[in-house]
N, C-alpha and C positions, 0 to 999 in steps of 0.2 A: 339499517336506517336509511331514510331519505336524506340524500345530500342536499347541503343549500349552497347556492352561489351567489354572489353580488356581483353585478355588472355596474362599473361606471361608464358613461358614454353608451347607455343603452338604448338610445333614440338615433344613434349614428347607425351607419352601413354595417359595421362588423358588429356593434351592439345587437342589433335585431337578428342578425344571422346567427351570433353566438347564442342569443337566449331561444331561438328556435331549436337548436342544437342540443342545448342542455335539458330544455323540456321533453325532447325525445329520448334523452338518456334517464328520464325520471326525477331530474332534478327539482327541488323548490327554487324558483328565480326571483330575486329581489333587483330591483334597478334602481341605481341613483338618479335622482332629476332635480334640477335646481326650479325653485319656485318662482316662477316667471308668469306674465299675464298672457305669454305667447310661446309656451312649451308646445314644441312639435313632436307630435306622437304618431305622424302617419306611418313610420316605418315598423311601428310595433303595434298599429290598431288591430289587426287580425289575432294577435296573441295577448292583447291587453287584459282579457279576463282570467287569463293563465298566470300572469307574474304580479307582482307586489311592488309597486312603485312606491318609495321611500324619499322624502325630501331632506337634502343636504346639499353640499357644496364644497367642490374640490378645494377653493380657497379658504375653507372655515374648519380648522382642525378639530374644534369641539363637535360640531356637527357630524364628521367623520365616525368620530368616537361613538357619537349615539346611534348612527346608524349601524355600526358593527354589532353594539349592544342589543340592538332591535332584532337584526337579521339573524346573528350569531351563525354566519357564514362558514362552510368548509373550504370554500374557495374564494377568492377574489380576484377579478379580471379588471385592470384598471386601462380601460380604453378612452377616458376622459382627455380630451385635449384641444388646444386651439390648433387643428390640423390642416388648414389651408396654408400652404406654404407662402402664397404670395402675401397673404394678410399679414405673415409674421414680420414682414418690413414695416409695415403701417401701424402695427401694435405689437412691437418687439417686447415692452414691459409685461402685457398682459399675458402673451405667449409663455415668457418665463416664469409668471406666476401660477399659469395653470399646466402648462407642459412639463415644466422643471420641479417647481418646488410642490406642485401638487402631488408628485409622486412620494416626496418626502413627507408631506402631511399624512398621505394615507399609510405609509409605511411605518411611520410613528405611531399612529393609531392602531394599527395591528399589533405592534411590539407592546403596547400598552395594555391593550383589550384582551387580545389572545394570539400569541406568538406562535400557535399551532396552525392558523391560517395559512393556507398554500396561496400564494399571489402571483399573478402573471401581470406583467409589464409590457405593455405595447411599444417596443422599439421599433426602428425604421431603417430601411436603407439609405434615407437621407443623411443619416449620420455619417456615412462613408464619403458624400460629397464629391470632393476634387480627388478622385479614388487613386490610392497607392499601389492598388493590384488588381488585376482582373483574373477571373472572378473573384467577388470578395466572400470571405468567409468568417467564422466568428472570431479569426485573430487578425484580420485585415485592422490597420490603423485607421480611426476615425480623422475625417477632414471636413467638417459641416461647412456648407456655404450659403446656410440663411439662419435667421435667428430661431428659425423652428427646428432645423437640426441642430442648433448647439443646444437648445433647450432638451433636445430629446438625448442628445449625449450625457447631460447632467442627470436625467432620469435613469437613463441607462446604468450608470456608474453607480447612483445611490442605491440601486436596487442590488447590484453587486456588493456594496459596502456592507447594506443592512443584512444581506446573507451571510456574508464573512464576520461581521462584528457580532450579530445576535442570535446566529444559527438559524434565520427564519429560511422557511422554504419558500423562495424568491426565485423568478426567473423572468427571464427577458426574453422575447420573440422578436427577433431582428427582421421584420416583414419586409419584403419588396412589394412595389405597387401590386394592389389587387383591387379588382374593380367588379361591378355588377350593374343591373340595372337600378340598383339601390343607392348607387354613387351620385354625389350631389351634383346639380347643374353647372357649377362653378369649377370643377375639374375638367381638365381638357378631354379626357376620355368620353365622359358623359356628354360633355358639350357639343363633341363631334357627332356621336350617334344621334342626338336629340336633334340636332341640326338638319342631318340626313333624314330623319323622318319627316321633319317640318318641310324641308325643301321638296320632298316627294309630294307632300300634299299641298303644295302651293302657298304654305304659310310663311315661308322666309325665303329670302333671295342672297343671302349671303352668310358666311360664316369667318368671322374675324378671329385670328390666331398670331400667337408670337413665334417663338424659335420651333421650327418644324424638324431640326436636327437632332435634339435630344433623344437619348436611347435610354429605355427602361425595360425592366424585366416584369411583364405583366401577368398577373394568375387572376383567379378567379374566388371571389371572397369568401364563400362557403366553404372552399377547400381549407382556406386559411385558418379559419375559426377553428375548424377541427385540429389542428396544429397546436392551436394556443391548448385545446383541452388535453391534448396528448401529454403536453409538456408538464401539466399538474399531476398526472398519473404515474410518473416514473418514481423511482426508489429516492432519487437523489434530484435536487435542484440544479439546473445548469440554462445554458443560453444557446438559442439554436438560430441560424439562418433558416427562413423558409422562403423559396423562391422557385421558380422554374426552369432555371439555366438558361433561358433563351432571351436574347435583347432584340429589341426592336425600337425604330425611331417614331417619333409623332408623326413624322411624314408616311411612314408605313401604316400608322394607324387611320389616317385620315384617307389615304387610297384605297385602303382594303375596304372601309367603310362606305365609300362613295361607290366603288365597284360593286358591292354586295346590292346595291341600289340600281344599278346600271347608269349611274352619274357620273359625268367628267368633274372631278374635283376642281380643275383649275377654272372652270366657270363660275366657281362659287365661294373659293378660299380666298379671303384678303389678309395680307400679313400686316399686322398692327404692332408697331413698335412699343404701344403701352402695354402689351401683354408680355413682352421681354423681361425677365427676372434681372435685378441689379446685378447678380452672381449666380451663374446657371451651374448647374450639374449636368454635364454632357452625356456620361455613361455611367449605368448602373446594371448588374448582371450578378446574380447570386448563385453560390455552391451550396446547394442544400443537402449534399452529402451525409453530413453528421445527423439531419434529421432523419432522413432516409434509413440510416443504419441504426439509431438508436430509437426513434419513434415509431418506424414503419411507415413513416409518412411519404405520399408523392402527390404531385398536382394531378388532377383529372380533366382540366379544362385549359386549351392552349389557346395562342393569340387568335387565330381568325374565328374558331368556335365562341369565343369569349365576346368578340365583336357582334357576330351573329344574334347572340343571346342579348345583348343590350340595344341591338337595333331593332330586334321583334318587339321588345318591351317597349321601346319608344314608338314605334309604329301604332302598337295596341292604344298607347295613352294619347297619341296625337288623333287617332280615329274615335276616342271616346270624347275627345275634346271638341271635334268637328260636329259629332252628332248630338 
């Protein structure tokens, strides 16, 4: 029989790639969307006629039960979150309600409606924060450095708790940074590649950034959604770090992007203190050895190629804007 999957956060970067991936696997795909006057469907517009969008809200437990009863999914992928880290300082309570308690509402709905549903929780490397060891693996202690990171730690442990308390097939994927042309413009990676494309075209003269010294483990989002699916295909539920094992600074990202365009970054980049976080995460790099051994997963796109993919997409977008 055709499998069914429900994706929360389907309109985001990961949700859109996951929906494509599952459709290619022959799934019937449902996507949870909040009913608003300005729902943004750009990332899934090309597959919108192949998926079923259902109205619900991660803040409303009853609506989640209704959606589960309607969709009757075999798998649920919880990608819904207030996921922009800087915003979590200005909206810490909302971040907690969505990114932390939203996980509990969804798990509880699964427990009540159909405990046989397999559940994926989108955990994050931001949970490691002020890292205790390098590289970080599934046993590394958490030390989050933002309200977002704190909320994600709650979401991670409540997933473990429901797995152990009720026997749910519930997994957490501890995903390190993963980017693509569908990344929002507010994120530094996309902000840089988009600015380079606009500077090339004469539409922009400067790029304002914060801390260039922060180091991250950056991968390619389509690689990472495959790992989500693989986690739910195993005999037993477990948690996995998904990462490239390579770390690079924001400075390296900037220099590489400008070099690919033949531009001198120092002529255009301005350091602006307003973009510096109240508490910075200085270094993240993951050990995905467990995922390689048990899931057979490996990243396929690495640092410079990832930047090239994003820059080319932004160049195309800028070209369409001009013409």
